[in-house]
C-alpha positions as CSV (number, residue, x, y, z in Angstrom):
1,M,11.9,5.2,-12.3
2,L,8.6,3.6,-11.2
3,L,6.8,6.9,-11.6
4,A,8.3,7.2,-15.1
5,C,6.9,3.8,-15.9
6,V,3.5,5.0,-14.8
7,I,3.7,8.0,-17.2
8,F,4.9,5.8,-20.1
9,D,2.2,3.3,-19.5
10,G,-0.4,5.9,-19.9
11,A,1.2,7.3,-23.0
12,D,1.7,4.0,-24.9
13,G,-1.9,3.0,-25.1
14,A,-3.0,6.5,-26.0
15,L,-0.5,6.6,-28.8
16,A,-1.4,3.2,-30.1
17,R,-5.1,4.2,-30.3
18,K,-4.3,7.6,-31.8
19,F,-2.2,6.1,-34.6
20,G,-4.6,3.1,-35.1
21,V,-2.1,0.4,-34.2
22,A,-3.8,-1.0,-31.2
23,S,-4.1,-4.8,-31.4
24,P,-4.9,-7.8,-29.2
25,F,-1.1,-8.7,-29.4
26,G,-0.2,-5.2,-28.2
27,A,-2.7,-5.5,-25.3
28,Q,-0.9,-8.7,-24.2
29,M,2.5,-7.1,-24.6
30,D,1.3,-4.1,-22.6
31,S,0.3,-6.5,-19.7
32,L,3.7,-8.2,-19.9
33,A,5.4,-4.8,-19.7
34,D,3.1,-3.9,-16.8
35,L,4.0,-7.1,-14.9
36,S,7.7,-6.2,-15.4
37,S,7.3,-2.6,-14.2
38,F,4.5,-2.7,-11.7
39,G,5.0,-6.2,-10.4
40,V,8.6,-7.3,-10.5
41,A,10.4,-4.0,-10.4
42,T,8.0,-2.6,-7.9
43,G,8.5,-5.7,-5.7
44,I,12.3,-5.4,-5.9
45,V,12.3,-1.7,-5.1
46,T,9.7,-2.2,-2.3
47,F,11.8,-5.0,-0.7
48,Q,14.9,-2.8,-0.6
49,W,12.9,0.1,0.8
50,L,11.3,-2.0,3.5
51,V,14.6,-3.5,4.6
52,S,16.1,0.0,4.7
53,L,13.3,1.0,7.1
54,G,14.4,-1.8,9.4
55,A,11.8,-4.4,8.4
56,S,12.9,-7.9,8.7
57,P,13.9,-9.4,5.3
58,Y,11.8,-12.4,6.3
59,A,8.7,-10.1,6.3
60,A,9.8,-7.8,3.5
61,G,10.5,-10.7,1.1
62,P,7.1,-12.4,1.1
63,T,5.5,-9.0,1.0
64,A,7.5,-8.0,-2.1
65,G,6.6,-11.4,-3.6
66,L,2.9,-10.7,-2.8
67,I,3.2,-7.6,-5.0
68,V,4.5,-9.6,-7.9
69,V,1.9,-12.4,-7.6
70,C,-1.1,-10.0,-7.1
71,A,0.1,-7.9,-10.0
72,A,0.2,-11.0,-12.2
73,I,-3.3,-12.2,-11.1
74,R,-4.7,-8.7,-11.5
75,L,-3.3,-8.2,-15.1
76,A,-4.4,-11.7,-16.2
77,R,-7.9,-11.1,-14.8
78,F,-8.1,-7.6,-16.5
79,N,-7.2,-9.1,-19.9
80,V,-10.1,-11.7,-19.8
81,S,-12.8,-9.8,-17.9
82,P,-15.5,-7.7,-19.4
83,K,-14.7,-4.0,-18.9
84,D,-16.9,-1.6,-16.9
85,G,-16.4,1.9,-18.1
86,R,-17.1,3.3,-14.7
87,F,-14.9,1.3,-12.4
88,F,-11.9,-1.0,-12.1
89,C,-12.3,-4.3,-10.4
90,G,-9.6,-4.1,-7.8
91,V,-6.9,-1.4,-7.6
92,P,-5.0,-1.2,-10.9
93,T,-1.4,-2.3,-10.9
94,T,-0.3,1.1,-12.3
95,M,-2.0,2.9,-9.4
96,A,-0.5,0.5,-6.8
97,A,3.0,1.0,-8.1
98,A,2.5,4.8,-8.2
99,V,1.2,4.8,-4.6
100,L,4.0,2.6,-3.4
101,A,6.6,4.8,-5.1
102,L,5.1,8.0,-3.8
103,N,4.9,6.5,-0.4
104,M,8.6,5.9,-0.5
105,L,9.1,9.6,-1.5
106,I,6.5,11.6,0.4
107,G,4.6,9.1,2.6
108,P,4.6,9.3,6.4
109,E,7.6,8.0,8.2
110,L,6.4,4.8,9.9
111,P,8.3,1.8,11.2
112,G,9.2,-0.8,8.7
113,Q,6.8,-3.4,10.0
114,V,3.9,-1.0,9.7
115,Q,4.9,-0.3,6.1
116,V,5.1,-4.0,5.5
117,A,1.4,-4.3,6.5
118,F,0.5,-1.3,4.4
119,V,2.2,-2.8,1.3
120,A,0.5,-6.2,1.9
121,V,-2.9,-4.5,2.1
122,Y,-2.3,-2.5,-1.1
123,A,-1.1,-5.7,-2.9
124,L,-4.2,-7.6,-1.9
125,A,-6.3,-4.6,-3.0
126,M,-5.1,-5.3,-6.6
127,V,-6.8,-8.7,-6.6
128,S,-9.9,-7.7,-4.6
129,S,-13.3,-7.6,-6.4
130,F,-14.1,-4.2,-5.0
131,P,-15.0,-1.5,-7.6
132,Y,-12.5,1.4,-7.6
133,A,-13.1,4.6,-9.4
134,K,-11.0,5.4,-12.4
135,L,-8.6,8.3,-12.0
136,V,-10.3,10.2,-14.7
137,K,-13.5,10.2,-12.7
138,V,-11.7,11.3,-9.5
139,L,-10.0,14.2,-11.4
140,K,-13.5,15.4,-12.6
141,L,-14.6,16.0,-9.0
142,P,-15.8,19.6,-8.5
143,L,-13.0,22.1,-7.9
144,W,-14.2,23.0,-4.4
145,L,-13.6,19.4,-3.3
146,W,-9.9,19.9,-4.0
147,V,-9.6,22.8,-1.6
148,V,-9.5,20.8,1.6
149,P,-6.8,18.3,0.4
150,A,-4.8,21.2,-1.0
151,I,-4.8,23.0,2.3
152,C,-4.1,19.8,4.2
153,A,-1.1,19.1,1.9
154,M,0.3,22.6,2.7
155,I,0.1,21.7,6.4
156,S,1.4,18.1,6.1
157,L,2.1,16.5,2.8
158,P,2.8,13.0,4.3
159,A,-0.4,13.0,6.3
160,S,-2.5,14.2,3.4
161,F,-1.0,11.6,1.1
162,A,-1.8,8.9,3.7
163,A,-5.4,10.2,4.1
164,V,-6.0,10.2,0.3
165,V,-4.6,6.7,-0.1
166,V,-6.6,5.3,2.8
167,G,-9.7,7.1,1.4
168,Y,-9.2,5.5,-2.0
169,L,-8.6,2.1,-0.5
170,L,-11.8,2.4,1.6
171,S,-13.8,3.7,-1.4
172,G,-13.8,0.2,-3.0
173,P,-15.7,-1.6,-0.1
174,V,-18.0,1.5,0.3
175,L,-18.9,1.4,-3.5
176,A,-19.5,-2.4,-3.3
177,V,-22.0,-1.9,-0.4
178,V,-23.7,1.0,-2.3
179,H,-24.0,-1.1,-5.5
180,R,-25.4,-4.1,-3.5
181,R,-28.1,-1.9,-1.8
182,R,-29.3,-0.1,-4.9
183,P,-31.1,-3.1,-6.4
184,A,-32.6,-3.8,-2.9
185,L,-33.8,-0.3,-2.7
186,A,-35.5,-0.5,-6.1
187,A,-37.5,-3.6,-5.1
């Protein structure tokens, strides 16, 4: 159901723009719906999943709560911040929910406590100030760059999924360093 929410979230904004009914009120309602789907629902589902893996409820509970709080902060910041057409500031809530849902379905089988740490890192990535590439830009990468991940996915889908997720998480700090050095190189 979380993955269905991701699809509907992408469709609702596109439809509003296509039919010319986008409004500031709609943008606020979209964020409220995102908080419900990608904050609260994702937190509840993640808590249940972590406990089913053997994680302590005392660790899974605060981690699930961290998802909700970080999603709320991320969405509020997104609504009032200037938009950069190239990057997101922090991992988008939609992406975080999709990754967590996919991790439950196809991610590597790791102990519950390790998954708790992964979920906490991903939640904190939502409120980080690191620049993360928009998915549209990632999808426009040259076709030959997709060959290696495709072959790896045929060998081990869970390991390939984990590598892509870790790569995306690390891309934010790397992009931040690159952007900080560019002005210094021009001087």
